[in-house]
Each structure stands twice: as structure tokens, then as C-alpha cells.
N, C-alpha and C positions, 0 to 999 in steps of 0.2 A: 378409107372411110366407110363406115357402115351406112346403109340406106334402107329405106322402107318405101315400097310402092303400094299405096293403099287405094283400093277400090271401094267407094262409098256411095250408097244411094243418095240422091239429092232430095231427100225427104226426111224431116226430123223424126217422125214416128212411123216406121215401117210396120204395118199390121202383120201379125204372125211372123215376126222377124226371126225367131228361133227356128221355126219350120222352114222358112226361106233359106236360112243359113244351111240347114241340113240338106235341102234340095240342091243348093249350089255345091256343097261338098260332094254329094253323090255324083253330080254331073262332072266335077273336076276329077274324081276318081275314075269314072267311066272313060273319060278322055285321056286318062293316064298323065294328067298334069301334076297331080299330087298322089302320094301314097295313101292307102286307106287307113292305116294305123298311125296313131300319134307317136312321135318320138321326141327326143330332147334336142330339137333343131330350132327352137324358138328363142326369143329374146326376153320376154317378160315372164313374171311369176315363176311357175315351176318349169319354164322353158319348153313345155309341151306344145308341139305344132305338127303340121302335116308336111312331111318332107317332099321336096320336088321330085318328080318322076320324069322319065324320058319324054313323055308327051309334052312337057313344058317347052321343049324346043320348037314345037309347031305354033305356040302362042306368043313366042318372044320375037321382037323385032330383030334382036341380035342374040341368037341362041348361044353363040360362043361366049357370051358374057354372063350366062346364068351361073349362079353360085354353087355348082356341083362341087362337092368335096369340102365346102366350108361348114364350120360348126353351126353357124346361124344362117339358115337358108330356107326355113319352112314358112308355111302359111299359118297365121294366127287369125282367129275369128273373134271379133268384139261384138257382144250382144248387149252391151250397156250403152246408155246415152253418152256420146263422146264427141269432142271437138277434134276434127281431123284437119290440122294445118301444118304447113312446113315449119320446122323449128328454126332453121337458119334463114335469116333475112326476110321473115314474113312481115309484110308492110302494114297489116291490119287496116287496109283501105277497102271500102265497099261503096257501091253506088246504088241509088234507087232506080229500078227499071222503069218507073213511071216518069219522074221529073228529071232523071239523069244527073242528079247532083250527089256530091260526096256525103255519105252518112256513116262512115266507118267508125268514128269514135262512139256515137250513141249505139250503133249496132253491136259493137263488141262489149259495151257496158251492159247491154241487155242480156248477155249470156248468163248473167247471174240468175235471171229468171228462167232462161231457156234450159240450163243444165239440170236443175231438179225436176224439169217437166211441167213447170207452171204454165208454160205456153210453148207452142211450136212457131208462133208468128212473131214478126217484127213489124212495127208501123213506122213509116218514114216520118220523122219529126218536121219535115219541110213541106210535104204535100198531103200527108195522111194515108198514102197507099199502104195497104197491109197484105202480107203474104207470108208463107213459110219462109223462115230465115234463109233457106237455100235458094229462094227465088230472087234474092238480091244479087247484084253484080260484084264480083270480086276480081281484083287484078291478078291474083294468083289462085290456082286451083285449091279449093278447100271445101269442106262439107261438114255438116252437123247432123248426126243421125244416131239411132239406136242400133246400127248395124254397120260393120266395117270389116274388110278383108285385107289383112296386112301381109304383104309378101316381103319377107325379110331378105335384104341384099339383092333384090331383083332390079334395083334402080337402073343399073347400066344396061340391062338386057331390054327393058321396055316391053310393052305389050303391042300386039298387032291390033289395028282398028277392028278387024273382024272379031277378035276375042273380046274387046271392050263392048262391041255391039251385042255379042251373044250373052255376055255377063248382064248387060242391061235388060235384055229380053228375058233372061231367067229370073231377074229380080222384078220385072215389070215396072221398072223405074229408070229415070235418067240417072247416070252415075258421074261422079267426078273421080279423077285419078290424081291423088295427092302424092307428090314426091317429097320425101323427108330425108335430109342428111343429118345424121346423128352426131352431135359434137363429142369429141373425145373418145369416140368408139373405134 
């Protein structure tokens, strides 16, 4: 089964997101986690992505499970507003951090306004608490942002906590790690 491990800032609109993406890519190349040049190791569009490099072994929890030699194994960067959720078994449940009650259905309905950028925020219909949509509580890791880093088929390898912390530091944002299992792949 094909997987994606996606690192996403927990902020709807990351300021200067394209410049931050380039900085992250430069850092990952310096650390030899990815190759500098694009190649056809991606999954979407023209399949162009950054191939994994030997330094990926030091950021993986299980380096022996990295997808070396697989056709789809590269890092793709998303710089458009996107909803990053697991495809398989996603529960669409969310809670308000203020009143601690379930608000999943209205929150996910609000994505029709969030997606085109009409708003970054969601207001709890039960208590009136308002925050960036990423500030609400989700049962499964997910995120909503204009920036995302999709590591194709890295799911079984995992990331070290130090790598996730460094990624968050480079982005100057809290991050979510969204695990996706792709059906029929």
C-alpha cells in the first residue's frame, strides 16, 4: 500500500510560505535528506519531486523502511491552500478547546469558506470561541494550511521527534504529521 507522511504547519495562512518552503528545501538538501534536483519520483501532477538521499536515514525512526529504490519516494511541496487529512478511516470529529464539546460537523462544513481563503478561523457554535481552524481539537492528526510537505511512501519509516522539532523550528510554527494510506495504490 502507498502512503504519505505529510508535515504541515498548524496555521491556515503561513506568511511568506513560498520563501519558507525554499528555506526548508535548502535545509533538507544541506542535511542530505533529499536530493537538490527534482526528479520523477513524485505521485501527483508531472510526478516531479525531491528524491530521498542517504541523510534521510538519520531522520527516520526506522531507516530500514525508507522507500529507497521505489519509483514513488520523493518529497512534494504544496504551496496552495489545502486540507491535509488521512483518507482512510478519517472520522471528521473535532472539539472546541474552550468548551470541550464536539463541533466536527459544523467545523467541516465551514471548510467551504476556509478553502477559498474567505476566513482562517472557525467559531464554535456552542460557546462562541473563535480561533484559527487548526486551534481546534482533532481525534486524528490533520491540518489546514497553504503549505505542506508530502513525503511519499515514508509512512513505515516514521520521523524522529528531533526531526519534527527541527522542522517546526525552521517553519517557526507548530506542525502536524498527517499519515495517509492511499486506497488502491
